[in-house]
C-alpha positions in Angstrom: -72.8 82.8 -46.8 -74.6 83.6 -43.5 -73.1 82.4 -40.2 -74.8 79.1 -39.2 -76.3 78.6 -35.8 -76.6 75.7 -33.4 -77.6 74.9 -29.8 -75.4 73.2 -27.3 -77.6 70.6 -25.6 -80.2 71.2 -23.0 -83.5 73.1 -23.6 -86.2 73.8 -21.0 -88.4 70.8 -20.6 -92.1 71.3 -21.7 -94.4 71.6 -18.7 -96.1 68.3 -19.6 -92.9 66.4 -19.2 -93.1 65.4 -15.6 -89.6 64.0 -15.2 -86.8 65.1 -12.9 -84.5 67.8 -14.2 -81.4 69.1 -12.4 -82.1 72.6 -13.6 -85.0 72.7 -11.1 -82.9 71.8 -8.1 -83.0 74.8 -5.6 -79.3 74.5 -4.7 -78.2 74.3 -8.3 -77.4 71.6 -10.9 -74.2 70.4 -9.5 -75.9 69.5 -6.1 -78.6 67.3 -7.6 -79.1 63.8 -6.1 -78.4 61.6 -9.2 -81.3 59.2 -8.2 -83.8 62.1 -8.3 -86.7 59.7 -8.3 -86.0 59.1 -12.0 -87.1 55.5 -12.3 -90.3 56.2 -10.3 -91.1 59.3 -12.4 -90.6 57.4 -15.7 -92.7 54.5 -14.4 -95.5 57.0 -13.5 -95.8 58.0 -17.1 -96.8 54.4 -17.8 -97.3 53.1 -21.3 -97.6 56.6 -22.6 -94.0 57.5 -21.6 -92.5 57.2 -25.1 -95.3 59.2 -26.7 -95.0 61.9 -24.0 -91.3 62.2 -24.5 -91.6 62.2 -28.3 -94.2 65.1 -28.0 -91.8 67.0 -25.8 -88.9 66.5 -28.2 -91.0 67.6 -31.1 -91.9 70.8 -29.3 -88.3 71.5 -28.4 -87.0 70.9 -31.9 -89.8 73.1 -33.4 -88.9 75.9 -31.0 -85.3 75.8 -32.2 -86.3 75.6 -35.9 -88.9 78.5 -35.5 -86.1 80.6 -33.9 -83.9 79.9 -37.0 -81.4 77.4 -35.6 -79.6 75.5 -38.4 -78.4 72.6 -36.3 -80.8 71.8 -33.4 -80.5 69.3 -30.6 -83.1 67.1 -29.0 -83.0 69.5 -26.0 -81.9 66.5 -23.9 -85.6 66.2 -23.0 -85.4 62.5 -21.8 -82.4 63.2 -19.6 -82.4 64.1 -15.9 -79.0 65.7 -16.6 -76.6 65.4 -19.5 -74.1 63.2 -17.5 -76.0 60.7 -15.4 -78.5 59.8 -18.1 -75.6 58.4 -20.1 -74.0 56.8 -17.0 -77.2 54.7 -16.5 -76.3 52.9 -19.7 -72.7 52.1 -18.6 -71.8 48.9 -16.7 -69.8 49.4 -13.6 -71.6 52.6 -12.4 -73.8 52.0 -9.4 -76.7 54.4 -8.7 -77.8 52.5 -5.6 -74.4 53.1 -3.9 -73.8 56.9 -3.7 -70.7 58.6 -2.5 -70.4 62.1 -1.1 -67.9 64.1 -3.1 -66.8 67.7 -3.4 -67.1 69.4 -6.8 -65.7 72.6 -8.3 -62.8 72.8 -5.9 -65.0 72.5 -2.9 -67.7 75.0 -4.1 -70.3 72.3 -4.0 -70.8 68.8 -2.6 -73.1 66.1 -3.9 -73.9 62.4 -3.5 -72.7 60.8 -6.7 -73.0 57.3 -8.3 -70.1 55.1 -7.6 -67.8 53.3 -10.0 -67.6 49.8 -8.5 -66.2 47.7 -11.4 -64.7 48.0 -14.8 -66.9 50.3 -17.0 -68.1 49.3 -20.5 -71.1 50.0 -22.7 -74.3 48.2 -21.7 -76.5 49.0 -24.6 -77.1 51.4 -27.5 -79.6 54.1 -26.7 -78.6 57.4 -28.3 -79.6 56.2 -31.8 -83.2 55.9 -30.6 -83.0 59.4 -29.1 -81.5 60.8 -32.3 -84.1 59.2 -34.6 -86.9 60.5 -32.3 -85.6 64.0 -32.8 -84.6 63.7 -36.5 -88.1 62.8 -37.7 -89.2 66.3 -36.5 -87.1 68.2 -39.0 -85.2 68.1 -42.2 -82.3 69.9 -40.6 -79.5 67.8 -39.1 -80.0 67.1 -35.4 -76.9 67.1 -33.3 -76.6 64.5 -30.6 -74.6 65.2 -27.4 -72.9 63.1 -24.7 -70.6 63.7 -21.7 -66.9 63.2 -22.2 -64.7 60.8 -20.2 -63.2 63.5 -17.9 -66.6 65.0 -17.2 -68.1 61.6 -16.3 -65.1 60.9 -14.1 -65.6 64.2 -12.2 -69.3 63.6 -11.7 -69.0 60.1 -10.3 -67.0 58.6 -7.4 -64.3 56.1 -8.3 -64.1 53.2 -5.9 -62.5 50.8 -8.4 -59.8 52.2 -10.7 -58.0 54.7 -8.6 -56.4 55.8 -11.8 -58.0 58.6 -13.8 -56.1 57.7 -17.0 -57.3 54.1 -17.1 -60.8 55.1 -16.0 -60.9 57.7 -18.8 -59.8 55.2 -21.4 -62.5 52.7 -20.5 -65.1 55.4 -20.4 -63.9 56.6 -23.8 -64.4 53.1 -25.2 -67.9 53.0 -23.8 -68.7 56.4 -25.4 -67.1 55.2 -28.7 -69.7 52.5 -28.8 -72.4 55.2 -29.0 -70.4 57.4 -31.4 -70.0 54.6 -33.9 -73.7 53.6 -33.7 -74.9 57.2 -34.2 -72.6 57.6 -37.2 -73.8 54.3 -38.7 -77.4 55.4 -38.2 -76.8 58.6 -40.2 -76.2 61.2 -37.5 -73.8 63.8 -38.9 -73.2 66.0 -35.9 -71.9 64.4 -32.7 -70.8 66.5 -29.7 -68.9 65.4 -26.7 -69.1 67.8 -23.7 -65.9 68.3 -21.8 -66.3 71.4 -19.6 -63.6 69.8 -17.4 -61.1 70.7 -20.1 -61.6 74.4 -19.2 -61.6 73.8 -15.5 -58.6 71.3 -15.4 -56.4 72.1 -18.4 -53.4 70.3 -17.0 -55.3 67.0 -16.8 -56.9 67.7 -20.2 -53.4 68.0 -21.7 -52.0 65.1 -19.8 -54.6 62.5 -20.8 -58.0 64.2 -21.5 -57.4 64.8 -25.2 -56.0 61.3 -25.7 -59.2 59.8 -24.2 -61.4 62.2 -26.2 -59.7 60.9 -29.4 -60.5 57.4 -28.2 -64.1 58.3 -27.9 -64.2 59.5 -31.5 -62.0 56.7 -32.8 -63.3 55.2 -36.1 -65.9 58.0 -36.5 -66.2 58.2 -40.3 -65.6 61.2 -42.5 -68.7 63.3 -43.0 -69.5 63.3 -39.3 -68.7 66.7 -37.6 -66.8 65.8 -34.4 -67.6 68.6 -32.0 -66.3 69.1 -28.4 -68.1 71.6 -26.1 -66.0 73.3 -23.4 -68.1 75.8 -21.3 -66.7 77.3 -18.1 -69.3 76.0 -15.7 -73.0 76.3 -14.8 -74.3 78.6 -12.1 -76.6 77.5 -9.2 -79.4 79.8 -10.4 -80.3 82.4 -12.9 -78.8 85.9 -12.5 -76.1 84.9 -10.1 -73.0 86.9 -11.3 -70.5 85.3 -8.9 -70.7 81.6 -9.6 -67.4 79.7 -9.9 -65.9 79.8 -13.4 -62.9 78.3 -15.1 -59.7 80.3 -15.4 -60.1 82.7 -18.4 -56.7 81.6 -19.7 -57.7 78.0 -20.0 -58.9 78.2 -23.6 -55.6 79.7 -24.7 -53.6 77.0 -22.9 -55.4 74.2 -24.7 -56.1 75.8 -28.1 -53.1 74.4 -29.9 -53.9 70.9 -28.8 -57.5 71.3 -30.0 -56.1 72.5 -33.4 -53.8 69.5 -33.6 -56.5 67.0 -32.7 -59.1 65.3 -35.0 -61.8 67.6 -33.6 -63.7 69.4 -36.4 -65.5 72.0 -34.2 -65.0 73.4 -30.7 -67.7 75.2 -28.7 -66.3 78.1 -26.6 -68.2 80.2 -24.1 -67.9 83.9 -24.8 -71.1 85.7 -23.9 -71.1 85.5 -20.1 -67.4 86.5 -20.0 -65.8 87.8 -23.2 -62.5 86.3 -24.4 -59.8 88.2 -26.1 -60.9 87.3 -29.6 -57.3 87.0 -30.8 -57.8 83.5 -29.3 -59.7 82.6 -32.5 -56.5 83.0 -34.5 -55.2 79.8 -32.8 -57.6 77.9 -34.9 -56.6 77.6 -38.6 -58.6 74.5 -39.5 -61.0 74.0 -36.6 -64.5 75.5 -36.6 -65.3 77.6 -33.6 -68.8 77.6 -32.2 -68.9 80.9 -30.3 -71.3 81.4 -27.4 -72.9 84.8 -28.1 -75.9 84.7 -25.7 -75.8 83.9 -22.0 -77.6 81.0 -20.4 -77.5 82.3 -16.8 -78.7 85.8 -17.3 -82.3 86.9 -17.9 -81.2 90.0 -19.8 -81.9 89.5 -23.5 -79.1 90.3 -25.8 -80.2 92.6 -28.6 -79.7 91.6 -32.2 -77.3 94.4 -32.9 -75.2 93.5 -29.8 -74.9 89.9 -31.0 -74.1 90.9 -34.5 -71.4 93.3 -33.4 -69.7 90.5 -31.4 -69.8 88.2 -34.4 -68.4 90.8 -36.7 -65.5 91.3 -34.2 -64.9 87.6 -34.2 -64.7 87.6 -38.0 -61.7 89.9 -37.8 -59.8 86.8 -36.4 -61.4 83.7 -38.1 -62.7 82.8 -41.5 -66.5 83.1 -41.9 -66.9 79.5 -43.0 -65.3 78.3 -39.7 -67.5 80.4 -37.4 -70.8 79.3 -36.0 -73.0 81.1 -33.4 -74.6 79.4 -30.4 -75.6 80.0 -26.8 -72.8 79.7 -24.2 -74.1 76.3 -23.0 -77.5 74.5 -22.4 -80.6 76.6 -22.0 -82.3 74.8 -19.1 -82.2 77.6 -16.6 -83.8 80.1 -18.8 -87.3 78.8 -19.2 -89.0 78.4 -22.6 -90.0 82.1 -23.2 -86.5 83.5 -22.5 -84.9 80.7 -24.5 -87.0 81.3 -27.6 -86.3 85.0 -27.6 -82.6 84.6 -27.1 -82.4 82.0 -29.9 -84.4 84.1 -32.3 -82.1 87.1 -31.7 -79.0 84.9 -32.1 -80.2 83.5 -35.4 -81.3 86.9 -36.7 -78.0 88.4 -35.9 -76.0 85.5 -37.4 -78.0 85.2 -40.6 -77.8 89.0 -41.2 -74.1 88.7 -41.8 -73.9 87.6 -45.4 
């Protein structure tokens, strides 16, 4: 059976989608103003907004299918970024009151939306997004959302002053969307927690408990996925951007294995892991990043295939999937398509 392929989340927005995108911020994604003129840009599309976004999603899904991706995403086309788009649908998070906050241990600073009251789900919205993408293909479309720790890190808390309580309430709000997606028929749901790699102590102390809350009640047949990259750069081809400790994955591997998570997405292309790490997972599927998302160099098919064959020395074939390290927004459409095509060709050649 060939190794299956998937994408992680973001894909370069089509040129005709005139909406803000944090991948186009000169200082880098983590420095983006969360307001970004989003409401004004959406209003400027007028009554054609839904049709324009649907056209963009169709193009992005088609690009992934044409490249050979088995489990595509909607490319997060309607989102200004993968975190704050979701936050706009959560009560208690104020985008008119921004708070300056340091990120990545002081590497960046940004004005962030402020948590001013108890958080809870405001409405259901991801089912609409999933259906818009799923009508474009017979392959199962994976939907993604930010995790409780990641939302906490990318907002400013002026209400709880307690990361455990805040995370639990955010998890309940996320669970509202998880259950709605599952009921609608979505079979691949991914929660993004890059903070688990950057802050493993906090992940072990309360992050995993809140992740379980977010997936609570998710029925059998739905693949519960968690994505844990090691951090975005500020631009393409910057080799020195801040990354998580390379030992973080190993520190939290046993907790992943003991959780209800079905699949974990690990970054491996930008910075190789010791692949014996994969032996920590006896039941969990590993989605291994085998093409970079911050380098313009195109990985050749044989190079990707060789890395996957090395991984198979440490994990069963049926529990290995191939993917990019993270979202593809920095690459641009041409680079993204070539990288995905090479990834799929390499993975599908291993039978």
